FILO-884042 format. One record per residue: residue in three letters; x, y, z of N, C-alpha, C in turn. Coordinates in steps of 0.2 Angstrom, whole numbers, padded with zeros to 4 digits, always signed. Layout:
% residues N
ALAXYZXYZXYZ;...
% end
This chain:
% residues 219
MET+0010-0082+0004+0006-0079+0010+0006-0071+0009;PRO+0001-0068+0008+0001-0061+0007+0004-0057+0013;ARG+0008-0052+0012+0011-0048+0017+0006-0043+0020;LEU+0007-0041+0026+0002-0036+0029+0006-0029+0030;GLN+0002-0024+0028+0005-0017+0029+0000-0013+0033;VAL+0003-0010+0038-0002-0005+0042-0001+0002+0039;ALA-0006+0005+0037-0006+0012+0035-0007+0017+0040;LEU-0002+0021+0042-0003+0026+0047-0005+0032+0044;ASP-0012+0033+0043-0015+0039+0040-0017+0043+0045;LEU-0012+0046+0049-0013+0050+0055-0010+0057+0054;LEU-0012+0061+0058-0008+0068+0059-0003+0068+0064;ASP-0005+0065+0069+0000+0065+0075+0005+0060+0075;LEU+0011+0062+0074+0017+0058+0073+0019+0054+0079;GLU+0018+0056+0085+0020+0052+0091+0015+0047+0091;LYS+0009+0048+0090+0004+0043+0090+0005+0037+0085;ALA+0007+0040+0079+0009+0035+0073+0014+0030+0075;VAL+0020+0033+0078+0025+0029+0080+0023+0024+0086;GLU+0019+0027+0090+0017+0022+0096+0013+0016+0093;ILE+0008+0018+0088+0005+0012+0085+0009+0007+0082;ALA+0014+0010+0078+0018+0006+0074+0022+0001+0078;LEU+0025+0004+0084+0028+0000+0089+0024-0006+0092;LYS+0018-0004+0093+0013-0009+0096+0012-0015+0091;VAL+0011-0013+0084+0009-0019+0079+0015-0022+0076;ALA+0021-0020+0077+0027-0022+0073+0027-0029+0073;ASP+0026-0033+0078+0026-0040+0078+0022-0044+0073;TYR+0016-0040+0071+0011-0043+0067+0011-0041+0059;VAL+0015-0036+0058+0015-0033+0051+0021-0034+0048;ASP+0021-0033+0041+0027-0034+0037+0030-0027+0035;LEU+0026-0023+0034+0027-0016+0032+0024-0011+0036;VAL+0027-0005+0037+0024+0001+0040+0024+0007+0035;GLU+0018+0009+0034+0017+0015+0030+0016+0021+0033;ALA+0021+0026+0031+0020+0033+0033+0015+0036+0028;GLY+0009+0036+0031+0003+0038+0026+0004+0045+0024;THR+0000+0046+0018+0000+0053+0015-0001+0059+0020;PRO-0007+0058+0024-0008+0064+0029-0002+0065+0034;LEU+0001+0059+0036+0007+0060+0040+0013+0063+0037;ILE+0014+0062+0031+0019+0065+0027+0018+0072+0026;LYS+0012+0074+0024+0010+0081+0023+0010+0085+0029;MET+0009+0082+0035+0010+0086+0041+0017+0087+0043;HIS+0021+0081+0042+0027+0081+0046+0033+0080+0041;GLY+0032+0080+0034+0037+0079+0029+0041+0072+0030;MET+0047+0072+0028+0051+0066+0028+0053+0064+0036;LYS+0052+0069+0040+0053+0067+0047+0049+0061+0049;ALA+0043+0061+0047+0039+0055+0048+0042+0049+0046;VAL+0045+0049+0040+0048+0043+0037+0054+0041+0042;GLU+0058+0046+0043+0064+0045+0047+0063+0042+0054;ARG+0057+0044+0057+0056+0042+0064+0054+0035+0064;LEU+0050+0033+0059+0047+0026+0058+0053+0021+0056;VAL+0057+0024+0052+0063+0019+0050+0068+0018+0056;ASP+0069+0024+0060+0074+0023+0066+0071+0020+0072;GLU+0064+0020+0073+0062+0017+0079+0058+0011+0079;VAL+0055+0009+0073+0051+0003+0072+0054-0003+0070;GLY+0059-0003+0066+0063-0009+0064+0059-0013+0059;LYS+0055-0010+0055+0051-0013+0049+0052-0009+0043;PRO+0052-0012+0037+0052-0008+0031+0047-0003+0031;VAL+0049+0003+0029+0044+0009+0029+0042+0010+0021;VAL+0035+0011+0020+0033+0013+0014+0031+0021+0015;ALA+0034+0025+0010+0032+0032+0010+0027+0033+0005;ASP+0021+0034+0008+0015+0035+0003+0014+0042+0000;LEU+0019+0043-0004+0019+0050-0007+0014+0051-0012;LYS+0011+0046-0015+0006+0047-0021+0009+0052-0026;THR+0015+0051-0028+0018+0055-0033+0014+0056-0039;MET+0014+0062-0041+0010+0064-0048+0015+0067-0053;ASP+0021+0069-0050+0026+0073-0055+0033+0072-0052;THR+0038+0074-0055+0045+0074-0053+0046+0067-0049;GLY+0045+0062-0053+0046+0055-0050+0052+0054-0047;ARG+0058+0055-0051+0064+0054-0048+0066+0058-0042;LEU+0064+0064-0042+0065+0069-0036+0062+0066-0030;GLU+0055+0065-0030+0052+0063-0024+0054+0056-0022;ALA+0055+0051-0027+0057+0045-0024+0064+0045-0021;GLU+0069+0049-0024+0075+0050-0020+0075+0053-0014;MET+0070+0058-0013+0069+0061-0007+0067+0056-0001;ALA+0063+0052-0003+0060+0047+0002+0066+0041+0003;PHE+0069+0039-0002+0074+0034-0001+0080+0037+0003;LYS+0082+0043+0002+0087+0046+0006+0086+0046+0014;HIS+0079+0046+0015+0077+0046+0022+0075+0039+0025;GLY+0077+0034+0021+0076+0027+0023+0071+0023+0021;ALA+0066+0026+0017+0060+0022+0015+0062+0016+0011;GLU+0059+0011+0011+0060+0005+0007+0056+0005+0001;TYR+0050+0008+0001+0046+0008-0004+0043+0015-0005;VAL+0041+0017-0011+0037+0024-0012+0032+0022-0017;THR+0026+0026-0016+0021+0025-0021+0020+0031-0026;VAL+0018+0029-0032+0016+0034-0037+0010+0032-0040;LEU+0006+0037-0042-0001+0036-0044-0001+0034-0051;LEU-0006+0029-0053-0007+0027-0059-0009+0033-0064;ALA-0012+0037-0061-0015+0043-0065-0009+0048-0067;ALA-0003+0047-0064+0002+0051-0066+0004+0050-0074;HIS+0008+0054-0077+0011+0053-0083+0015+0047-0083;PRO+0015+0043-0089+0020+0037-0089+0027+0038-0087;LYS+0029+0044-0090+0036+0046-0088+0038+0047-0081;THR+0033+0049-0077+0033+0050-0070+0034+0043-0067;ILE+0029+0039-0069+0029+0032-0066+0036+0028-0068;GLU+0038+0029-0074+0044+0026-0076+0050+0028-0071;GLU+0050+0035-0070+0056+0038-0066+0056+0035-0059;VAL+0050+0034-0056+0049+0031-0049+0052+0024-0049;ILE+0050+0020-0054+0052+0013-0054+0059+0013-0055;GLU+0062+0016-0060+0069+0016-0061+0073+0019-0056;THR+0071+0024-0052+0074+0026-0047+0075+0021-0041;ALA+0069+0018-0040+0069+0013-0035+0074+0007-0036;LYS+0074+0005-0043+0079+0000-0045+0086+0002-0043;ARG+0088+0009-0045+0095+0011-0044+0096+0011-0036;TRP+0091+0013-0032+0093+0013-0025+0092+0006-0022;ARG+0090+0001-0026+0089-0006-0024+0083-0006-0018;ARG+0078-0002-0020+0072-0001-0016+0066-0003-0020;GLY+0060-0002-0018+0054-0004-0021+0049+0002-0023;SER+0045+0000-0028+0040+0005-0030+0033+0002-0030;MET+0028+0006-0029+0021+0004-0029+0017+0009-0033;VAL+0013+0006-0038+0009+0010-0042+0002+0010-0039;ASP-0001+0015-0037-0008+0016-0034-0013+0018-0039;THR-0018+0014-0039-0024+0015-0044-0029+0019-0041;ILE-0028+0022-0036-0034+0026-0033-0037+0031-0038;GLY-0044+0031-0038-0047+0035-0043-0048+0032-0050;ILE-0045+0026-0051-0046+0023-0058-0049+0016-0057;GLU-0053+0015-0061-0057+0008-0061-0056+0004-0067;ASP-0053+0007-0072-0053+0004-0079-0046+0000-0080;THR-0047-0007-0081-0041-0011-0082-0037-0009-0088;ASP-0041-0006-0093-0038-0004-0099-0032+0001-0098;ILE-0033+0006-0093-0028+0011-0092-0022+0007-0089;ILE-0023+0002-0084-0018-0001-0082-0014-0005-0087;ARG-0017-0008-0092-0014-0011-0097-0010-0006-0101;ARG-0013-0001-0103-0009+0004-0107-0003+0007-0104;LYS-0004+0009-0098+0001+0013-0095+0007+0008-0092;LEU+0005+0002-0089+0010-0002-0086+0012-0008-0091;ILE+0008-0012-0093+0010-0018-0097+0012-0016-0104;GLN+0008-0012-0108+0010-0010-0114+0016-0005-0114;GLY+0017-0002-0109+0022+0003-0108+0029+0000-0105;GLY+0028-0007-0103+0034-0010-0101+0036-0008-0094;LEU+0031-0006-0090+0033-0003-0083+0031-0009-0078;LEU+0035-0011-0074+0034-0016-0069+0036-0014-0062;PRO+0031-0011-0058+0033-0009-0051+0033-0016-0047;ASN+0035-0015-0041+0035-0021-0036+0028-0023-0035;TYR+0024-0018-0034+0017-0019-0032+0012-0014-0036;LEU+0007-0017-0038+0001-0013-0041-0004-0013-0035;LEU-0006-0007-0033-0010-0007-0027-0017-0005-0030;ILE-0022-0010-0029-0029-0009-0031-0032-0005-0025;HIS-0034+0001-0025-0035+0005-0020-0042+0009-0020;SER-0046+0007-0016-0053+0010-0015-0052+0016-0010;GLY-0052+0022-0012-0051+0027-0007-0057+0028-0003;ILE-0057+0033+0002-0062+0034+0007-0068+0037+0003;ASP-0067+0042-0002-0072+0045-0006-0075+0039-0010;MET-0071+0035-0013-0074+0030-0018-0078+0025-0014;GLN-0076+0023-0008-0080+0019-0004-0087+0021-0002;GLU-0087+0028-0001-0094+0031+0000-0099+0031-0005;THR-0096+0029-0011-0100+0028-0017-0102+0021-0019;GLY-0099+0017-0014-0101+0010-0015-0095+0006-0018;ILE-0090+0009-0020-0084+0005-0023-0080+0003-0018;THR-0079-0004-0017-0075-0007-0012-0069-0011-0016;PRO-0064-0013-0012-0059-0016-0015-0061-0023-0018;LEU-0066-0026-0016-0068-0032-0019-0071-0031-0026;THR-0075-0025-0026-0078-0023-0032-0072-0022-0037;LEU-0067-0018-0035-0062-0017-0040-0057-0023-0042;ILE-0056-0027-0037-0051-0033-0038-0054-0038-0043;ARG-0061-0038-0043-0064-0043-0048-0063-0041-0055;GLU-0061-0034-0056-0060-0032-0063-0053-0033-0065;MET-0049-0036-0060-0042-0036-0062-0040-0043-0064;ARG-0045-0048-0064-0043-0055-0065-0039-0056-0072;SER-0040-0052-0077-0036-0053-0083-0029-0050-0083;LEU-0027-0047-0078-0020-0044-0078-0015-0050-0077;PRO-0009-0049-0080-0004-0054-0080-0001-0055-0073;ARG+0001-0061-0072+0003-0063-0065+0009-0059-0063;GLU+0013-0057-0068+0019-0053-0066+0018-0047-0062;LEU+0012-0044-0062+0010-0039-0058+0008-0041-0051;ARG+0012-0040-0046+0010-0042-0039+0005-0037-0037;ILE+0000-0040-0034-0006-0036-0032-0006-0034-0025;GLY-0007-0028-0023-0009-0026-0016-0016-0023-0016;VAL-0019-0023-0011-0026-0021-0010-0027-0017-0004;ALA-0030-0011-0005-0031-0006+0001-0038-0003+0000;GLY-0041-0001+0006-0047+0003+0006-0052-0001+0010;GLY-0053+0002+0017-0058-0001+0021-0058-0008+0023;LEU-0052-0011+0023-0051-0018+0025-0050-0019+0032;ASN-0053-0024+0035-0053-0026+0042-0053-0034+0043;HIS-0053-0036+0049-0053-0043+0050-0059-0047+0047;GLU-0065-0043+0046-0071-0046+0044-0071-0047+0037;ASN-0069-0042+0033-0069-0043+0025-0063-0045+0022;ILE-0058-0046+0025-0052-0048+0022-0052-0056+0020;PRO-0055-0060+0024-0055-0067+0022-0059-0068+0015;ARG-0065-0064+0015-0069-0064+0009-0065-0062+0003;LEU-0061-0056+0004-0057-0053-0001-0052-0059-0004;LEU-0049-0062+0000-0044-0067-0002-0047-0073-0005;ARG-0053-0075-0003-0056-0081-0005-0060-0080-0012;ASP-0063-0074-0012-0068-0073-0018-0066-0069-0023;SER-0060-0066-0023-0058-0061-0028-0056-0064-0034;GLY-0054-0070-0034-0051-0073-0041-0045-0071-0043;VAL-0041-0067-0039-0035-0064-0040-0030-0066-0034;GLU-0024-0068-0036-0019-0069-0031-0016-0063-0028;ILE-0018-0062-0022-0016-0055-0018-0010-0056-0014;ASP-0005-0052-0015+0002-0052-0012+0003-0047-0006;LEU-0002-0042-0006-0001-0037-0001-0007-0035+0002;VAL-0009-0035+0008-0015-0032+0011-0013-0026+0015;ILE-0017-0021+0014-0015-0014+0017-0021-0012+0021;VAL-0020-0011+0028-0025-0010+0032-0023-0003+0036;GLY-0028+0001+0036-0027+0008+0040-0031+0008+0046;GLY-0037+0011+0046-0041+0012+0051-0043+0005+0055;GLY-0043+0000+0051-0045-0007+0054-0040-0009+0060;ILE-0034-0006+0060-0029-0006+0065-0028+0000+0069;THR-0027+0006+0066-0026+0012+0069-0031+0014+0074;ARG-0037+0013+0072-0043+0016+0075-0046+0011+0080;ALA-0043+0005+0081-0045+0000+0085-0043+0002+0093;ALA-0047-0001+0097-0046+0001+0104-0039-0002+0106;ASP-0038-0008+0103-0031-0011+0104-0028-0013+0098;PRO-0024-0008+0095-0021-0009+0088-0017-0016+0088;ALA-0013-0018+0093-0009-0024+0092-0014-0030+0092;GLN-0019-0030+0095-0024-0036+0095-0027-0036+0088;ALA-0029-0030+0086-0032-0030+0079-0027-0032+0074;ALA-0021-0030+0074-0016-0032+0069-0015-0040+0070;LYS-0015-0042+0076-0014-0050+0077-0020-0053+0074;GLN-0026-0051+0075-0032-0054+0072-0032-0054+0065;ILE-0030-0049+0062-0030-0048+0054-0025-0053+0052;ARG-0019-0053+0055-0014-0058+0053-0016-0065+0053;GLU-0020-0067+0058-0023-0074+0059-0028-0075+0054;LYS-0032-0070+0052-0037-0071+0047-0034-0072+0040;ILE-0029-0069+0039-0025-0070+0032-0022-0077+0032;GLU-0019-0079+0037-0016-0086+0037-0022-0091+0037;GLU-0027-0090+0040-0033-0095+0040-0036-0095+0033;ALA-0037-0089+0029-0039-0089+0023-0035-0093+0018;MET-0028-0092+0019-0024-0095+0014-0023-0103+0015;GLU-0024-0105+0022-0024-0112+0023-0030-0116+0021;HIS-0036-0112+0021-0042-0115+0019-0046-0111+0014;PRO-0043-0111+0008-0046-0106+0003-0053-0109+0001;
% end
């Protein structure tokens, strides 16, 4: 069953904590989104760790100094950190190895990259194995017509040892299709605005959880 992660891509820390508490019963992971961390620093990670009671992902989107940034997040309680696939292989390696030393997790984010050859060269041939590979269609990418389903279909040839997460414009309407039609086993579903911008975030998270369960029971 895929895990569900809520992405708190907000600027208001109090609002982010409020939403996280409301949806905690329906999600597996809580993400301190990049905008939230840029606005409030590691305080955002600490607040979510201390108050929500769910594993926290620090979405650092690291591009350099992998060990330094990963340690910074882990010292403040993060369970996972993200590093960009676009980063140098040494940076990716440092994040993955630092996560292992801390007995925490790493996620490599593909945002901005659509070429599976780059994934193969940097991760598979390089012997780098994060906890999750995030197939991510960013907001700007979505505006050009590149959706998570578009991207995930290109990933069918990737080896199964890469656990796959998917992010970008996901909601209760398109998640069932993603899980059924992608041709890839998806391990993590990441939802931001589909939950945080809903009139009732808890109900939205509950509905998405139910849609995931239904899709897996009736593929």
